[in-house]
NUNU-344924 format. One record per residue: residue number from 1; x, y, z of N, C-alpha, C in turn. Coordinates in Angstrom, 1 decimal. Layout:
NUNU-344924
+-----+--------+--------+--------+--------+--------+--------+--------+--------+--------+
: seq :   n_c1 :   n_c2 :   n_c3 :  ca_c1 :  ca_c2 :  ca_c3 :   c_c1 :   c_c2 :   c_c3 :
+-----+--------+--------+--------+--------+--------+--------+--------+--------+--------+
: NUM :      X :      Y :      Z :      X :      Y :      Z :      X :      Y :      Z :
...
+-----+--------+--------+--------+--------+--------+--------+--------+--------+--------+
***
This chain:
NUNU-344924
+-----+--------+--------+--------+--------+--------+--------+--------+--------+--------+
: seq :   n_c1 :   n_c2 :   n_c3 :  ca_c1 :  ca_c2 :  ca_c3 :   c_c1 :   c_c2 :   c_c3 :
+-----+--------+--------+--------+--------+--------+--------+--------+--------+--------+
:   1 :    0.8 :   -1.2 :    0.0 :    0.0 :    0.0 :    0.0 :    0.9 :    1.2 :    0.0 :
:   2 :    0.6 :    2.2 :   -0.9 :    1.4 :    3.4 :   -0.9 :    0.9 :    4.4 :    0.1 :
:   3 :    1.9 :    5.0 :    0.8 :    1.7 :    6.0 :    1.8 :    2.1 :    7.3 :    1.2 :
:   4 :    1.1 :    8.2 :    1.1 :    1.4 :    9.5 :    0.5 :    2.5 :   10.3 :    1.3 :
:   5 :    2.6 :   10.2 :    2.6 :    3.6 :   10.9 :    3.3 :    5.0 :   10.3 :    3.0 :
:   6 :    5.1 :    9.0 :    2.8 :    6.4 :    8.4 :    2.4 :    6.8 :    8.8 :    1.1 :
:   7 :    5.9 :    8.9 :    0.1 :    6.2 :    9.4 :   -1.2 :    6.6 :   10.8 :   -1.2 :
:   8 :    5.9 :   11.6 :   -0.4 :    6.3 :   13.1 :   -0.3 :    7.7 :   13.2 :    0.3 :
:   9 :    8.0 :   12.4 :    1.3 :    9.3 :   12.5 :    2.0 :   10.4 :   12.1 :    1.0 :
:  10 :   10.2 :   11.1 :    0.2 :   11.2 :   10.6 :   -0.7 :   11.4 :   11.6 :   -1.8 :
:  11 :   10.4 :   12.2 :   -2.3 :   10.5 :   13.2 :   -3.4 :   11.2 :   14.5 :   -2.8 :
:  12 :   10.9 :   14.8 :   -1.6 :   11.5 :   16.0 :   -1.0 :   13.0 :   15.8 :   -0.8 :
:  13 :   13.4 :   14.6 :   -0.4 :   14.8 :   14.2 :   -0.2 :   15.6 :   14.3 :   -1.6 :
:  14 :   14.9 :   13.8 :   -2.6 :   15.5 :   13.8 :   -4.0 :   15.7 :   15.2 :   -4.4 :
:  15 :   14.7 :   16.1 :   -4.2 :   14.8 :   17.5 :   -4.6 :   15.9 :   18.2 :   -3.8 :
:  16 :   16.0 :   17.9 :   -2.5 :   17.0 :   18.5 :   -1.7 :   18.4 :   18.1 :   -2.1 :
:  17 :   18.6 :   16.9 :   -2.5 :   19.8 :   16.4 :   -3.0 :   20.3 :   17.1 :   -4.2 :
:  18 :   19.3 :   17.2 :   -5.2 :   19.6 :   17.9 :   -6.4 :   20.0 :   19.4 :   -6.2 :
:  19 :   19.2 :   20.0 :   -5.3 :   19.4 :   21.4 :   -5.0 :   20.8 :   21.6 :   -4.4 :
:  20 :   21.2 :   20.7 :   -3.4 :   22.5 :   20.8 :   -2.8 :   23.6 :   20.6 :   -3.8 :
:  21 :   23.5 :   19.6 :   -4.7 :   24.5 :   19.3 :   -5.7 :   24.6 :   20.6 :   -6.6 :
:  22 :   23.5 :   21.2 :   -7.0 :   23.6 :   22.3 :   -7.9 :   24.2 :   23.5 :   -7.2 :
:  23 :   23.8 :   23.8 :   -5.9 :   24.5 :   24.9 :   -5.2 :   26.0 :   24.7 :   -5.0 :
:  24 :   26.4 :   23.4 :   -4.6 :   27.8 :   23.2 :   -4.4 :   28.6 :   23.3 :   -5.7 :
:  25 :   28.1 :   22.8 :   -6.8 :   28.9 :   22.8 :   -8.0 :   29.0 :   24.2 :   -8.6 :
:  26 :   28.1 :   25.2 :   -8.1 :   28.1 :   26.5 :   -8.7 :   28.7 :   27.5 :   -7.7 :
:  27 :   29.3 :   27.1 :   -6.6 :   29.9 :   28.1 :   -5.7 :   31.2 :   28.5 :   -6.4 :
:  28 :   31.5 :   29.8 :   -6.5 :   32.6 :   30.3 :   -7.2 :   33.6 :   31.0 :   -6.2 :
:  29 :   33.2 :   31.3 :   -5.0 :   34.2 :   31.9 :   -4.1 :   33.7 :   31.8 :   -2.7 :
:  30 :   34.6 :   32.0 :   -1.7 :   34.2 :   32.1 :   -0.3 :   34.7 :   33.5 :    0.1 :
:  31 :   34.1 :   34.0 :    1.2 :   34.5 :   35.3 :    1.7 :   34.9 :   35.3 :    3.1 :
:  32 :   36.0 :   35.9 :    3.5 :   36.4 :   36.0 :    4.9 :   35.5 :   37.1 :    5.6 :
:  33 :   35.0 :   36.7 :    6.7 :   34.1 :   37.6 :    7.4 :   34.9 :   38.3 :    8.5 :
:  34 :   34.9 :   39.6 :    8.4 :   35.7 :   40.5 :    9.3 :   35.1 :   40.3 :   10.7 :
:  35 :   35.9 :   40.2 :   11.7 :   35.4 :   40.1 :   13.1 :   35.1 :   38.7 :   13.5 :
:  36 :   35.1 :   37.7 :   12.6 :   34.8 :   36.3 :   12.9 :   35.9 :   35.7 :   13.7 :
:  37 :   35.7 :   35.2 :   14.9 :   36.7 :   34.6 :   15.7 :   36.6 :   33.1 :   15.7 :
:  38 :   37.7 :   32.4 :   15.6 :   37.8 :   31.0 :   15.5 :   38.3 :   30.5 :   16.9 :
:  39 :   37.6 :   29.5 :   17.4 :   38.1 :   28.9 :   18.6 :   39.1 :   27.8 :   18.3 :
:  40 :   40.4 :   28.1 :   18.4 :   41.5 :   27.2 :   18.0 :   41.5 :   25.9 :   18.9 :
:  41 :   41.0 :   26.0 :   20.1 :   41.0 :   24.8 :   20.9 :   40.3 :   23.6 :   20.2 :
:  42 :   39.2 :   23.9 :   19.5 :   38.4 :   22.9 :   18.8 :   39.1 :   22.3 :   17.7 :
:  43 :   39.9 :   23.0 :   17.0 :   40.6 :   22.5 :   15.8 :   41.6 :   21.4 :   16.2 :
:  44 :   42.3 :   21.6 :   17.3 :   43.4 :   20.7 :   17.6 :   43.0 :   19.7 :   18.7 :
:  45 :   41.8 :   19.7 :   19.1 :   41.3 :   18.6 :   20.0 :   41.4 :   17.3 :   19.2 :
:  46 :   41.5 :   16.2 :   20.0 :   41.6 :   14.9 :   19.4 :   40.3 :   14.2 :   19.3 :
:  47 :   40.1 :   13.3 :   18.3 :   39.0 :   12.4 :   18.3 :   39.2 :   11.4 :   19.4 :
:  48 :   38.1 :   11.0 :   20.0 :   38.2 :   10.1 :   21.1 :   38.6 :    8.7 :   20.6 :
:  49 :   39.6 :    8.1 :   21.3 :   40.1 :    6.8 :   20.9 :   39.5 :    5.8 :   22.0 :
:  50 :   38.8 :    4.8 :   21.5 :   38.2 :    3.8 :   22.4 :   39.1 :    2.6 :   22.5 :
:  51 :   38.9 :    1.7 :   23.4 :   39.6 :    0.4 :   23.5 :   39.4 :   -0.4 :   22.3 :
:  52 :   38.2 :   -0.3 :   21.7 :   37.9 :   -1.1 :   20.5 :   38.8 :   -0.6 :   19.3 :
:  53 :   39.1 :    0.6 :   19.3 :   40.0 :    1.2 :   18.2 :   41.3 :    0.5 :   18.2 :
:  54 :   41.9 :    0.1 :   19.3 :   43.2 :   -0.6 :   19.4 :   43.1 :   -2.0 :   18.8 :
:  55 :   41.9 :   -2.6 :   18.6 :   41.8 :   -3.9 :   18.1 :   42.2 :   -4.0 :   16.6 :
:  56 :   42.2 :   -2.9 :   15.9 :   42.6 :   -2.9 :   14.5 :   43.9 :   -2.0 :   14.5 :
:  57 :   45.0 :   -2.7 :   14.1 :   46.3 :   -2.0 :   14.3 :   46.4 :   -0.7 :   13.6 :
:  58 :   45.8 :   -0.5 :   12.4 :   45.9 :    0.7 :   11.6 :   45.0 :    1.8 :   12.2 :
:  59 :   44.0 :    1.5 :   13.0 :   43.0 :    2.5 :   13.5 :   43.6 :    3.6 :   14.4 :
:  60 :   44.8 :    3.3 :   15.1 :   45.4 :    4.2 :   16.0 :   46.8 :    4.4 :   15.6 :
:  61 :   47.2 :    5.7 :   15.3 :   48.6 :    6.0 :   15.0 :   49.3 :    6.4 :   16.3 :
:  62 :   50.4 :    5.8 :   16.6 :   51.2 :    6.2 :   17.8 :   52.5 :    6.8 :   17.3 :
:  63 :   52.8 :    8.0 :   17.6 :   54.0 :    8.7 :   17.2 :   55.3 :    8.1 :   17.8 :
:  64 :   56.4 :    8.2 :   17.1 :   57.6 :    7.7 :   17.7 :   58.0 :    8.6 :   18.9 :
:  65 :   58.6 :    7.9 :   19.9 :   58.9 :    8.7 :   21.1 :   60.2 :    9.4 :   20.9 :
:  66 :   61.1 :    9.0 :   20.1 :   62.4 :    9.6 :   20.0 :   62.4 :   10.9 :   19.2 :
:  67 :   61.8 :   10.8 :   18.0 :   61.8 :   12.0 :   17.2 :   60.5 :   11.9 :   16.4 :
:  68 :   59.6 :   12.8 :   16.6 :   58.4 :   12.8 :   15.9 :   57.9 :   14.2 :   15.6 :
:  69 :   57.4 :   14.4 :   14.4 :   56.9 :   15.7 :   14.0 :   55.3 :   15.7 :   14.2 :
:  70 :   54.8 :   14.6 :   14.8 :   53.4 :   14.6 :   15.1 :   53.1 :   15.5 :   16.3 :
:  71 :   52.0 :   16.3 :   16.2 :   51.7 :   17.2 :   17.3 :   51.3 :   16.5 :   18.6 :
:  72 :   50.7 :   15.3 :   18.4 :   50.2 :   14.5 :   19.5 :   50.8 :   13.1 :   19.5 :
:  73 :   50.7 :   12.4 :   20.6 :   51.2 :   11.0 :   20.6 :   50.3 :   10.0 :   19.9 :
:  74 :   49.0 :   10.2 :   20.0 :   48.1 :    9.3 :   19.4 :   47.1 :   10.0 :   18.5 :
:  75 :   46.6 :    9.3 :   17.4 :   45.6 :    9.8 :   16.6 :   44.7 :    8.7 :   16.2 :
:  76 :   43.4 :    8.9 :   16.2 :   42.4 :    8.0 :   15.7 :   42.3 :    8.2 :   14.1 :
:  77 :   42.4 :    7.1 :   13.4 :   42.5 :    7.2 :   11.9 :   41.2 :    6.6 :   11.3 :
:  78 :   41.0 :    7.0 :   10.1 :   39.8 :    6.5 :    9.4 :   40.0 :    5.3 :    8.4 :
:  79 :   41.3 :    5.1 :    8.1 :   41.6 :    4.0 :    7.1 :   43.0 :    3.6 :    7.2 :
:  80 :   43.3 :    2.4 :    6.6 :   44.7 :    1.9 :    6.5 :   45.5 :    2.9 :    5.7 :
:  81 :   44.9 :    3.5 :    4.7 :   45.6 :    4.5 :    3.9 :   46.1 :    5.7 :    4.7 :
:  82 :   45.2 :    6.2 :    5.7 :   45.6 :    7.3 :    6.6 :   46.8 :    6.8 :    7.5 :
:  83 :   46.8 :    5.6 :    7.9 :   47.9 :    5.1 :    8.7 :   49.2 :    5.1 :    8.0 :
:  84 :   49.2 :    4.7 :    6.8 :   50.4 :    4.7 :    6.0 :   50.8 :    6.2 :    5.7 :
:  85 :   49.9 :    7.0 :    5.5 :   50.1 :    8.5 :    5.2 :   50.8 :    9.1 :    6.5 :
:  86 :   50.3 :    8.8 :    7.7 :   50.8 :    9.4 :    8.9 :   52.3 :    8.9 :    9.2 :
:  87 :   52.5 :    7.6 :    9.0 :   53.8 :    7.1 :    9.2 :   54.8 :    7.6 :    8.2 :
:  88 :   54.4 :    7.9 :    7.0 :   55.4 :    8.4 :    6.0 :   55.6 :    9.9 :    6.3 :
:  89 :   54.6 :   10.6 :    6.7 :   54.8 :   12.0 :    7.1 :   55.8 :   12.1 :    8.3 :
:  90 :   55.7 :   11.2 :    9.2 :   56.6 :   11.2 :   10.4 :   58.0 :   10.9 :   10.0 :
:  91 :   58.2 :   10.1 :    9.0 :   59.5 :    9.7 :    8.6 :   60.2 :   10.7 :    7.6 :
:  92 :   59.5 :   11.7 :    7.1 :   60.1 :   12.7 :    6.3 :   60.5 :   13.9 :    7.2 :
:  93 :   61.8 :   14.1 :    7.3 :   62.4 :   15.2 :    8.1 :   62.0 :   16.6 :    7.6 :
:  94 :   61.6 :   16.7 :    6.4 :   61.1 :   18.0 :    5.9 :   59.7 :   18.3 :    6.4 :
:  95 :   59.0 :   17.4 :    7.0 :   57.8 :   17.7 :    7.6 :   58.1 :   18.1 :    9.0 :
:  96 :   57.9 :   19.3 :    9.3 :   58.2 :   19.8 :   10.7 :   57.1 :   19.5 :   11.7 :
:  97 :   55.9 :   19.5 :   11.3 :   54.7 :   19.3 :   12.2 :   53.5 :   18.8 :   11.4 :
:  98 :   52.8 :   17.9 :   11.9 :   51.5 :   17.4 :   11.3 :   50.6 :   17.0 :   12.4 :
:  99 :   49.3 :   17.2 :   12.1 :   48.3 :   16.7 :   13.0 :   47.0 :   16.3 :   12.3 :
: 100 :   46.4 :   15.4 :   12.8 :   45.0 :   15.0 :   12.3 :   44.1 :   15.9 :   12.9 :
: 101 :   43.2 :   16.5 :   12.0 :   42.2 :   17.5 :   12.5 :   41.0 :   16.8 :   13.0 :
: 102 :   40.5 :   17.2 :   14.1 :   39.3 :   16.6 :   14.7 :   38.1 :   16.8 :   13.8 :
: 103 :   37.3 :   15.7 :   13.6 :   36.1 :   15.9 :   12.8 :   35.2 :   16.9 :   13.6 :
: 104 :   34.8 :   17.9 :   12.9 :   34.0 :   18.9 :   13.4 :   34.7 :   20.0 :   14.2 :
: 105 :   36.0 :   19.8 :   14.4 :   36.8 :   20.8 :   15.1 :   37.1 :   22.0 :   14.2 :
: 106 :   37.4 :   21.8 :   13.0 :   37.6 :   22.8 :   12.0 :   36.6 :   22.5 :   10.9 :
: 107 :   35.8 :   23.4 :   10.6 :   34.7 :   23.1 :    9.6 :   34.7 :   24.2 :    8.5 :
: 108 :   34.3 :   23.7 :    7.3 :   34.0 :   24.6 :    6.2 :   32.6 :   24.4 :    5.8 :
: 109 :   31.9 :   25.5 :    5.7 :   30.4 :   25.4 :    5.4 :   30.2 :   25.1 :    4.0 :
: 110 :   29.4 :   24.1 :    3.7 :   29.1 :   23.7 :    2.3 :   27.6 :   23.5 :    2.3 :
: 111 :   27.0 :   23.4 :    1.1 :   25.6 :   23.1 :    1.0 :   25.2 :   21.7 :    1.6 :
: 112 :   26.2 :   20.9 :    1.8 :   25.9 :   19.6 :    2.4 :   26.0 :   19.6 :    3.9 :
: 113 :   26.3 :   20.7 :    4.4 :   26.6 :   20.8 :    5.9 :   28.1 :   21.1 :    6.1 :
: 114 :   28.5 :   20.9 :    7.3 :   29.9 :   21.2 :    7.6 :   30.8 :   20.1 :    7.1 :
: 115 :   32.0 :   20.5 :    6.6 :   33.0 :   19.6 :    6.1 :   34.3 :   19.9 :    6.8 :
: 116 :   34.9 :   18.8 :    7.3 :   36.2 :   18.9 :    8.0 :   37.3 :   18.2 :    7.2 :
: 117 :   38.3 :   18.9 :    6.8 :   39.5 :   18.3 :    6.2 :   40.2 :   17.4 :    7.2 :
: 118 :   41.1 :   16.5 :    6.7 :   41.7 :   15.5 :    7.5 :   43.0 :   15.9 :    8.3 :
: 119 :   43.9 :   16.6 :    7.6 :   45.3 :   16.8 :    8.1 :   45.7 :   18.3 :    8.0 :
: 120 :   46.5 :   18.7 :    8.9 :   47.3 :   20.0 :    8.8 :   48.8 :   19.6 :    8.8 :
: 121 :   49.5 :   20.1 :    7.8 :   51.0 :   19.8 :    7.7 :   51.8 :   21.0 :    7.5 :
: 122 :   52.9 :   21.1 :    8.2 :   53.8 :   22.2 :    8.1 :   55.2 :   21.6 :    7.6 :
: 123 :   55.7 :   22.2 :    6.5 :   57.0 :   21.7 :    6.0 :   58.0 :   22.8 :    6.0 :
: 124 :   59.3 :   22.3 :    5.9 :   60.4 :   23.2 :    5.7 :   60.2 :   24.0 :    4.3 :
: 125 :   60.3 :   25.3 :    4.3 :   60.1 :   26.0 :    3.1 :   61.2 :   25.7 :    2.1 :
: 126 :   62.4 :   25.5 :    2.5 :   63.5 :   25.2 :    1.6 :   63.4 :   23.8 :    1.0 :
: 127 :   62.5 :   22.9 :    1.5 :   62.3 :   21.6 :    1.0 :   61.1 :   21.5 :   -0.1 :
: 128 :   60.6 :   22.7 :   -0.4 :   59.5 :   22.7 :   -1.4 :   60.0 :   23.0 :   -2.8 :
: 129 :   59.4 :   22.4 :   -3.7 :   59.8 :   22.7 :   -5.1 :   59.4 :   24.1 :   -5.5 :
: 130 :   58.3 :   24.6 :   -5.0 :   57.9 :   26.0 :   -5.2 :   57.6 :   26.7 :   -3.9 :
: 131 :   58.7 :   27.3 :   -3.3 :   58.5 :   27.9 :   -1.9 :   57.5 :   29.0 :   -1.9 :
: 132 :   57.1 :   29.6 :   -3.0 :   56.2 :   30.7 :   -3.0 :   54.8 :   30.2 :   -2.6 :
: 133 :   54.5 :   28.9 :   -2.6 :   53.2 :   28.5 :   -2.2 :   53.0 :   28.4 :   -0.7 :
: 134 :   54.0 :   28.7 :    0.1 :   53.9 :   28.7 :    1.5 :   54.3 :   27.3 :    2.1 :
: 135 :   54.1 :   27.2 :    3.4 :   54.5 :   26.0 :    4.1 :   53.4 :   25.3 :    4.8 :
: 136 :   52.2 :   25.8 :    4.8 :   51.1 :   25.3 :    5.5 :   50.1 :   24.5 :    4.6 :
: 137 :   49.9 :   23.3 :    4.8 :   49.0 :   22.5 :    3.9 :   47.9 :   21.9 :    4.7 :
: 138 :   46.7 :   21.9 :    4.1 :   45.5 :   21.3 :    4.7 :   45.2 :   20.2 :    3.7 :
: 139 :   45.1 :   18.9 :    4.2 :   45.0 :   17.8 :    3.3 :   43.8 :   17.0 :    3.6 :
: 140 :   43.1 :   16.6 :    2.5 :   42.0 :   15.7 :    2.6 :   42.5 :   14.4 :    2.0 :
: 141 :   42.4 :   13.3 :    2.8 :   42.9 :   12.0 :    2.3 :   41.8 :   11.2 :    1.8 :
: 142 :   41.9 :   10.6 :    0.6 :   41.0 :    9.7 :    0.0 :   41.8 :    8.5 :   -0.5 :
: 143 :   42.3 :    7.7 :    0.5 :   43.3 :    6.7 :    0.2 :   42.9 :    5.7 :   -0.9 :
: 144 :   43.8 :    5.6 :   -1.9 :   43.7 :    4.6 :   -2.9 :   42.6 :    5.0 :   -4.0 :
: 145 :   42.0 :    6.2 :   -3.9 :   41.0 :    6.6 :   -4.9 :   41.6 :    7.5 :   -6.0 :
: 146 :   40.9 :    7.5 :   -7.1 :   41.2 :    8.5 :   -8.2 :   40.1 :    9.5 :   -8.1 :
: 147 :   40.2 :   10.6 :   -8.9 :   39.2 :   11.6 :   -8.9 :   37.9 :   11.0 :   -9.4 :
: 148 :   38.0 :   10.0 :  -10.4 :   36.8 :    9.4 :  -10.9 :   36.1 :    8.5 :   -9.9 :
: 149 :   36.8 :    8.0 :   -8.9 :   36.2 :    7.2 :   -7.8 :   35.4 :    8.0 :   -6.8 :
: 150 :   35.7 :    9.3 :   -6.7 :   35.0 :   10.1 :   -5.7 :   33.6 :   10.4 :   -6.1 :
: 151 :   32.7 :   10.5 :   -5.1 :   31.3 :   10.8 :   -5.3 :   31.2 :   12.3 :   -5.6 :
: 152 :   30.1 :   12.7 :   -6.2 :   29.9 :   14.1 :   -6.5 :   29.9 :   14.9 :   -5.2 :
: 153 :   29.4 :   14.4 :   -4.1 :   29.4 :   15.1 :   -2.8 :   30.9 :   15.3 :   -2.4 :
: 154 :   31.7 :   14.3 :   -2.5 :   33.1 :   14.4 :   -2.1 :   33.8 :   15.4 :   -3.0 :
: 155 :   33.6 :   15.4 :   -4.3 :   34.2 :   16.3 :   -5.2 :   33.8 :   17.8 :   -4.9 :
: 156 :   32.5 :   17.9 :   -4.6 :   32.0 :   19.3 :   -4.3 :   32.5 :   19.8 :   -3.0 :
: 157 :   32.6 :   18.9 :   -2.0 :   33.2 :   19.4 :   -0.7 :   34.7 :   19.8 :   -0.9 :
: 158 :   35.4 :   19.0 :   -1.7 :   36.8 :   19.4 :   -2.0 :   36.9 :   20.7 :   -2.7 :
: 159 :   36.0 :   20.9 :   -3.6 :   35.9 :   22.2 :   -4.3 :   35.6 :   23.4 :   -3.3 :
: 160 :   34.7 :   23.1 :   -2.4 :   34.4 :   24.2 :   -1.4 :   35.7 :   24.4 :   -0.5 :
: 161 :   36.4 :   23.3 :   -0.2 :   37.7 :   23.5 :    0.6 :   38.7 :   24.3 :   -0.1 :
: 162 :   38.9 :   24.1 :   -1.4 :   39.8 :   24.8 :   -2.2 :   39.4 :   26.3 :   -2.2 :
: 163 :   38.2 :   26.6 :   -2.4 :   37.7 :   28.0 :   -2.4 :   37.9 :   28.7 :   -1.1 :
: 164 :   37.6 :   27.9 :    0.0 :   37.7 :   28.4 :    1.4 :   39.1 :   28.9 :    1.6 :
: 165 :   40.1 :   28.0 :    1.4 :   41.5 :   28.3 :    1.7 :   42.1 :   29.3 :    0.8 :
: 166 :   41.6 :   29.4 :   -0.4 :   42.0 :   30.5 :   -1.4 :   41.6 :   31.8 :   -0.8 :
: 167 :   40.5 :   31.9 :   -0.2 :   40.0 :   33.2 :    0.4 :   40.7 :   33.5 :    1.7 :
: 168 :   41.1 :   32.5 :    2.5 :   41.7 :   32.7 :    3.8 :   43.2 :   33.2 :    3.7 :
: 169 :   44.0 :   32.5 :    2.9 :   45.4 :   32.8 :    2.9 :   46.2 :   32.3 :    1.7 :
: 170 :   47.1 :   33.1 :    1.2 :   48.0 :   32.6 :    0.1 :   49.1 :   31.7 :    0.6 :
: 171 :   49.3 :   31.7 :    2.0 :   50.3 :   30.8 :    2.6 :   49.8 :   29.4 :    2.9 :
: 172 :   48.6 :   29.1 :    2.7 :   48.0 :   27.8 :    2.9 :   47.5 :   27.2 :    1.6 :
: 173 :   47.9 :   26.0 :    1.4 :   47.4 :   25.3 :    0.2 :   46.5 :   24.1 :    0.7 :
: 174 :   45.4 :   23.9 :    0.0 :   44.5 :   22.8 :    0.3 :   44.4 :   21.9 :   -1.0 :
: 175 :   44.4 :   20.6 :   -0.8 :   44.2 :   19.7 :   -1.9 :   43.8 :   18.3 :   -1.3 :
: 176 :   43.3 :   17.5 :   -2.1 :   43.0 :   16.1 :   -1.7 :   44.2 :   15.2 :   -2.3 :
: 177 :   44.4 :   14.1 :   -1.6 :   45.4 :   13.2 :   -2.0 :   44.9 :   11.8 :   -1.8 :
: 178 :   45.5 :   10.9 :   -2.6 :   45.1 :    9.5 :   -2.5 :   46.1 :    8.6 :   -1.8 :
: 179 :   47.2 :    9.3 :   -1.3 :   48.2 :    8.6 :   -0.5 :   49.4 :    9.6 :   -0.4 :
: 180 :   50.4 :    9.1 :    0.3 :   51.6 :    9.9 :    0.6 :   52.3 :   10.4 :   -0.6 :
: 181 :   52.5 :    9.5 :   -1.6 :   53.2 :    9.8 :   -2.8 :   52.5 :   10.9 :   -3.6 :
: 182 :   51.2 :   10.9 :   -3.6 :   50.4 :   11.9 :   -4.2 :   50.5 :   13.2 :   -3.5 :
: 183 :   50.6 :   13.2 :   -2.1 :   50.9 :   14.4 :   -1.3 :   52.2 :   15.0 :   -1.7 :
: 184 :   53.3 :   14.2 :   -1.8 :   54.6 :   14.7 :   -2.1 :   54.5 :   15.4 :   -3.5 :
: 185 :   53.9 :   14.8 :   -4.5 :   53.8 :   15.3 :   -5.8 :   52.9 :   16.6 :   -5.9 :
: 186 :   51.7 :   16.5 :   -5.3 :   50.8 :   17.7 :   -5.4 :   51.3 :   18.9 :   -4.6 :
: 187 :   51.9 :   18.7 :   -3.5 :   52.4 :   19.8 :   -2.6 :   53.8 :   20.1 :   -2.9 :
: 188 :   54.5 :   19.3 :   -3.6 :   55.9 :   19.6 :   -4.0 :   56.9 :   19.5 :   -2.8 :
: 189 :   56.7 :   18.6 :   -1.9 :   57.5 :   18.4 :   -0.7 :   58.6 :   17.4 :   -1.1 :
: 190 :   59.9 :   17.8 :   -0.8 :   61.0 :   16.8 :   -1.1 :   61.1 :   15.8 :    0.0 :
: 191 :   61.5 :   14.6 :   -0.3 :   61.8 :   13.6 :    0.6 :   63.1 :   13.9 :    1.4 :
: 192 :   63.2 :   13.6 :    2.6 :   64.4 :   13.8 :    3.4 :   65.4 :   12.7 :    3.1 :
: 193 :   66.7 :   13.0 :    3.3 :   67.8 :   12.0 :    3.0 :   67.9 :   10.9 :    4.0 :
+-----+--------+--------+--------+--------+--------+--------+--------+--------+--------+
***
């Protein structure tokens, strides 16, 4: 039996999805709002790590105790690809500092709601192929994926991230990567010896 309310709800969700896709794909710029204050404490808070997270080896990154550029000792990760990414960041001496950004700690407003990039990375300026791009990188990891593998929502959120950081600072570069090697190539970071 057809329920009119269910049909109306389904049609409304389809229209909302199409509207969000259209709005997101047509955003051309972001604007910095004067007087807006950001609560830095939220950005660098850590995602909660549970005992169950330790059951999967890749789920929790533990920084080296002797020399690490990780801002914190532990990070909760979303994928095995992120685990490999974090370990390779830690082993590149040209990476001065990196941190996993807390989900919801730093947000970019999009038609789909708030979007939180994955990583903040600071590199030695002299280790960059193009030092004019700055040393601060915000990275979205999509481990093992190509652009064609990403959903329209993921692509549009990445587009919003690019526009957001373009408006914020010329010293910060944002991009998505599918792994550490892609990070090194896209951001022009040299490997350490």
